[in-house]
C-alpha positions in Angstrom: 106.8 69.9 65.6 105.8 72.7 63.5 102.4 73.1 64.8 103.9 72.5 68.6 105.8 75.6 67.8 102.6 77.2 67.0 101.0 76.4 69.2 103.5 77.6 72.6 104.0 80.4 69.9 100.0 81.3 70.6 100.2 81.4 74.3 102.9 82.9 74.6 101.1 85.3 72.8 97.7 85.2 75.0 100.4 86.0 78.1 102.5 88.4 76.5 98.8 90.3 76.2 98.4 89.5 79.7 99.9 92.3 82.4 98.3 91.2 85.6 99.3 87.6 84.7 102.7 88.0 84.0 102.8 90.5 86.8 101.4 87.4 89.1 104.2 85.3 88.0 107.1 87.1 88.4 107.0 90.5 89.8 104.4 89.3 93.2 107.1 86.1 94.3 110.5 88.4 93.9 108.1 90.8 96.4 106.8 88.6 98.5 110.7 86.5 99.0 112.2 90.0 100.2 109.9 90.9 102.5 109.7 87.4 104.2 113.0 87.1 104.3 113.7 90.9 105.7 111.0 90.1 108.2 111.8 86.5 109.5 115.9 87.8 108.9 115.0 90.8 111.4 113.2 89.0 113.9 115.8 86.7 114.7 117.9 89.1 115.0 116.1 90.9 117.5 115.2 88.0 120.0 119.3 86.9 119.6 120.5 90.7 120.0 118.0 92.7 121.2 118.6 93.8 124.9 114.9 93.3 127.0 114.5 96.0 129.8 113.7 94.3 132.5 111.6 95.8 135.7 113.2 95.5 138.9 111.1 95.4 142.3 113.6 94.2 144.8 111.7 93.5 147.9 114.7 91.2 149.1 117.3 94.3 148.7 120.1 91.3 150.3 122.3 88.8 148.6 119.9 86.3 147.1 118.5 88.9 145.1 121.8 90.7 144.2 123.7 87.7 143.3 120.6 86.8 140.4 120.7 90.2 139.5 124.8 90.1 139.2 123.9 87.2 136.8 120.9 88.6 134.9 123.7 91.5 134.0 126.1 89.1 132.8 124.1 87.2 130.1 124.2 90.8 128.4 120.8 90.2 127.0 118.6 92.6 129.8 118.6 96.0 130.5 117.3 96.0 134.5 115.5 99.3 135.4 114.4 99.8 139.2 112.6 103.2 138.4 110.2 105.0 135.7 109.9 108.6 135.7 112.3 108.9 138.5 110.2 107.4 140.6 111.4 103.8 142.0 109.1 101.1 140.9 106.5 99.9 142.6 104.8 95.8 141.9 101.7 97.7 140.8 103.4 100.1 138.4 105.4 97.2 136.6 102.2 95.1 136.6 100.5 98.3 134.3 103.7 99.1 132.3 104.3 95.2 131.4 99.9 95.0 130.9 100.0 98.1 128.3 102.8 96.8 126.4 105.5 99.2 127.3 108.2 96.6 128.8 108.3 92.6 128.4 108.7 92.2 131.4 108.8 93.2 135.3 110.1 90.4 137.9 109.5 90.7 141.1 112.0 89.6 144.2 109.9 88.8 147.9 110.6 90.3 151.1 113.4 88.7 153.3 114.5 85.6 150.4 117.3 85.7 151.3 117.2 85.2 155.2 114.9 82.3 154.8 117.0 80.3 152.2 120.2 80.8 154.2 118.0 79.4 157.3 116.8 77.0 155.3 120.1 75.7 153.3 122.3 76.1 157.0 120.2 73.7 159.0 119.8 71.2 156.3 123.4 71.6 156.2 123.9 71.4 159.7 121.5 68.0 159.9 123.2 66.4 156.7 126.8 67.1 158.5 125.5 65.7 161.9 123.8 62.7 160.6 127.2 61.8 158.7 129.0 61.8 162.4 126.3 60.5 164.3 124.7 57.7 162.2 121.2 58.7 162.7 119.1 62.1 162.2 116.4 64.5 163.6 112.4 63.2 162.6 111.5 67.0 162.4 111.6 68.0 159.6 112.0 71.7 159.3 108.9 73.6 158.0 109.8 75.9 154.3 107.5 77.6 152.0 108.9 78.4 148.7 109.8 81.5 148.1 108.1 82.9 144.6 109.9 84.9 142.1 107.1 86.9 140.2 107.0 87.5 136.5 105.4 89.8 134.9 105.3 89.2 130.7 103.6 91.5 127.9 100.4 89.3 126.9 101.3 89.8 123.5 105.5 88.0 123.6 105.6 85.3 121.5 105.2 81.6 123.8 108.7 80.2 122.5 110.5 83.8 123.6 108.4 83.6 126.9 109.6 80.1 128.2 113.2 81.1 126.6 113.3 84.3 129.3 111.9 81.9 131.7 114.3 79.0 131.4 116.8 81.6 131.5 115.7 82.8 134.7 115.4 79.7 136.2 118.9 78.1 135.6 120.2 82.0 137.2 118.0 81.3 140.4 119.2 77.6 140.5 122.9 78.4 140.1 122.3 81.0 142.8 121.2 78.5 145.6 123.6 76.3 144.7 126.1 78.8 146.2 124.5 79.5 148.7 124.5 75.5 149.5 128.6 75.8 148.7 128.9 78.5 151.0 127.2 77.1 153.6 129.4 73.9 153.2 132.7 75.7 153.7 131.5 77.8 156.6 130.5 74.2 158.8 133.7 72.8 157.3 135.6 76.1 158.0 136.9 75.9 154.8 138.3 79.2 152.7 135.2 80.5 150.4 137.3 80.7 147.9 138.3 77.0 148.2 139.5 74.9 144.9 137.3 71.9 146.8 134.3 74.1 146.5 134.9 75.7 142.9 131.1 75.4 140.7 132.4 74.3 137.3 130.0 73.2 134.8 130.0 69.6 134.4 129.2 69.0 131.1 128.6 72.1 128.0 126.2 72.0 124.9 127.7 72.0 121.4 125.5 72.2 118.8 126.5 70.8 115.0 124.0 70.3 112.0 125.1 66.9 110.5 125.5 69.0 107.6 128.7 70.4 109.3 130.7 67.6 109.2 130.7 67.4 105.7 130.7 71.1 104.9 127.8 71.6 103.3 125.0 74.5 103.0 123.9 75.6 106.7 120.1 76.1 107.2 119.0 79.4 107.2 116.1 81.7 106.9 117.4 82.3 103.2 117.7 78.8 102.2 114.5 78.3 103.8 112.6 80.8 102.7 113.6 81.0 98.7 112.4 77.0 97.9 109.4 78.2 100.2 108.2 81.2 98.1 109.0 79.5 94.8 107.2 76.9 95.4 104.3 79.5 95.7 104.9 81.4 92.6 105.1 78.1 91.0 101.3 77.0 91.7 100.0 80.4 91.4 100.5 79.7 87.4 97.6 78.2 87.9 95.3 81.7 87.7 96.7 83.0 84.6 96.3 79.4 83.0 92.5 78.5 83.8 92.0 82.0 83.0 93.6 81.4 79.6 91.6 78.7 79.4 88.4 80.0 79.9 88.9 82.5 77.3 89.1 80.1 74.9 85.9 79.2 75.6 83.8 82.0 76.0 85.5 83.7 72.6 84.6 80.4 70.3 89.1 80.0 70.3 88.4 76.4 71.5 85.6 75.0 69.3 87.9 76.7 65.9 90.5 74.6 67.8 88.8 71.1 67.6 87.9 71.8 64.2 91.8 72.1 62.9 93.3 69.1 61.4 95.9 68.4 64.6 95.6 66.5 67.8 94.2 67.5 70.8 97.4 66.2 72.5 100.0 68.8 70.6 97.6 71.4 71.4 97.2 70.5 74.9 101.3 69.4 74.6 101.8 73.2 73.9 100.2 75.0 76.3 101.6 72.7 79.3 105.2 72.6 77.8 104.7 76.9 77.6 103.7 76.9 81.2 106.5 74.6 82.5 109.2 76.6 80.6 107.5 79.8 82.7 107.4 77.8 86.0 111.8 77.0 85.7 111.8 81.0 84.6 110.3 82.0 88.0 112.5 79.4 89.6 115.6 80.8 88.1 114.4 84.5 88.9 114.2 83.8 92.6 117.4 81.7 92.9 119.3 84.8 91.3 117.2 87.4 93.6 118.7 85.3 96.2 122.1 84.7 95.3 122.6 88.5 94.0 120.1 90.8 95.6 119.8 89.2 99.0 123.6 90.4 100.2 123.3 93.6 99.2 120.1 93.9 101.9 122.2 92.8 104.5 120.9 88.7 104.1 122.8 85.9 103.4 123.2 84.7 99.4 121.4 81.5 98.5 123.6 78.8 98.1 122.8 76.1 95.3 126.0 74.3 95.5 125.7 71.5 92.8 122.2 71.1 93.0 121.0 73.0 89.6 120.3 70.2 87.6 118.5 68.4 90.2 116.3 71.4 91.4 115.3 72.2 87.5 114.2 68.7 87.8 111.9 68.6 90.7 111.2 72.3 89.7 109.5 70.6 86.2 107.4 68.1 88.5 106.3 70.7 90.8 105.0 73.0 87.2 103.9 69.8 86.0 100.9 69.7 89.3 100.6 73.0 89.5 99.3 73.4 85.7 97.3 70.1 86.1 95.2 72.1 88.3 94.9 75.0 86.3 93.5 72.4 83.6 90.7 71.3 86.0 90.3 75.0 87.0 90.1 75.8 83.4 88.1 73.5 82.3 85.4 73.3 85.2 84.7 77.1 85.5 82.2 78.9 82.8 84.0 82.9 83.6 86.9 84.4 84.9 85.6 85.2 87.6 85.2 81.8 88.7 88.5 80.8 87.4 90.8 83.8 89.3 89.3 84.2 92.6 88.9 80.4 92.9 92.2 79.7 92.0 94.5 82.5 93.7 91.8 81.9 96.9 93.1 78.0 96.5 96.7 78.4 96.5 97.0 80.9 99.5 95.0 77.6 101.4 97.5 74.8 100.2 100.3 77.2 101.2 98.9 77.7 104.7 98.0 73.7 105.0 101.4 72.7 103.2 104.2 73.8 105.3 104.7 77.5 103.4 103.6 80.0 105.9 104.4 77.3 109.2 106.1 74.6 109.9 104.5 71.1 108.9 105.8 70.4 112.8 104.2 73.1 114.5 100.9 72.6 113.4 98.3 70.1 115.0 98.5 66.4 114.1 95.5 66.4 111.8 96.7 69.0 110.3 100.1 67.5 109.7 98.0 64.5 107.9 96.2 66.8 105.7 99.6 68.2 104.5 100.6 65.3 103.2 98.3 64.9 100.7 98.9 68.4 99.8 101.2 68.3 96.4 102.9 71.9 97.6 103.9 70.1 100.7 106.1 66.8 98.5 107.3 70.0 96.2 109.0 71.7 99.5 110.1 68.6 101.0 112.0 67.9 97.8 113.6 71.2 98.2 114.5 71.1 101.7 116.0 67.6 101.1 117.8 68.6 98.1 119.6 71.9 99.5 119.5 71.5 103.5 120.6 67.7 103.5 121.9 67.7 100.2 120.4 64.7 98.6 119.9 63.1 95.7 116.8 62.7 92.6 116.6 58.7 93.7 116.3 60.0 97.7 113.4 62.5 96.7 112.1 59.7 94.1 108.7 59.6 96.1 108.2 63.3 95.9 108.6 63.1 92.2 106.5 60.1 91.7 103.8 61.7 93.5 103.7 64.8 92.0 103.5 63.2 88.6 100.9 60.8 89.5 99.0 63.8 90.7 99.7 65.9 87.3 98.0 62.4 85.6 95.0 62.5 87.7 94.1 66.0 87.3 94.5 66.2 83.4 93.0 62.9 83.4 89.8 64.1 85.4 89.6 67.4 83.5 90.0 65.6 79.9 87.5 63.3 80.8 85.2 66.8 82.8 85.3 68.3 78.9 84.8 65.2 76.6 81.5 64.4 79.1 80.5 68.4 78.5 81.3 68.4 74.7 79.5 64.6 74.1 76.2 66.2 75.8 
């Protein structure tokens, strides 16, 4: 036990002299989780609360266009602009303004839209009523070319945001068409325009419920996603200082002296691993504290752990062990710090990119989704999500824990085998 404690003390001293490594382990992840969460939260608020300036070119100037714009105003998400610089808008000016990125959206209502739609609907309604009375109908079909409501989008606008706007406008146009159809039937049947028989009441509505809401558990939000994701990113960055210290021991001759000490090498490796596992836990607890106590002062929701602290700690230890095992490999294979440090940092960034830390795995191409499933960072991330967002248990994440432990075992075995082979030459 004494030898193990002395080994841990040695590792702590090495780390305390490496200010850059400590900054990577503690300061960088805190900075990242705060900045990324703030950006994502502000982006979400901009999308949901920001009123989009909508350039309007109304060439119809009649009932349909007026009905469309009334519905658009009722949404409260758009600010209608019919002029720029005190001059009426033209389609060319609107298209140019949107292309430059000054505005995100322009809509062009075509000429005589109301007249043609009204004529088409009246004719069809009249034919339906005649068919009901006579039992037959004319074979002649009214030729009608669908009118185009043109939308100009800023090329830099996100596709998801663009599709949402198109869906909203399409729904408004459909509601307007329905009003005209109801009005046409009312006119043919000599009903009052405000007759209760023709009320356009919604036949169904949507109610969004997370399954966790049924149990009053933690609701998913940007904070609940980012804190575990960037904790994971920070933990895997332990590869860099761990590998650098191993390389430093080789280059300074410390490693050779350690082999001559009358102590089993397992104790020396255990001291290294325990030291860095404790650091992984400290990193995780630090980011949890930031999420719980600092986020509310920044206008963000506090991070909620629930009763999962023990389970999260166990999972974090498994994740830390898999990260340390990669550090063992890099530190054993690399010959210089210039090799281990840049390669280790780059590898962590790539691993985060393919594991779902930056981009959700469901948004990746199918091939990359399979690649993500081979990543230890993805296993850890799925474990965190299962505990925090789905209120799972250790038994429910047993697969992720087993994979992380097996990965660590394989990596350490490879590193020790390579080291033994190099020393035997």
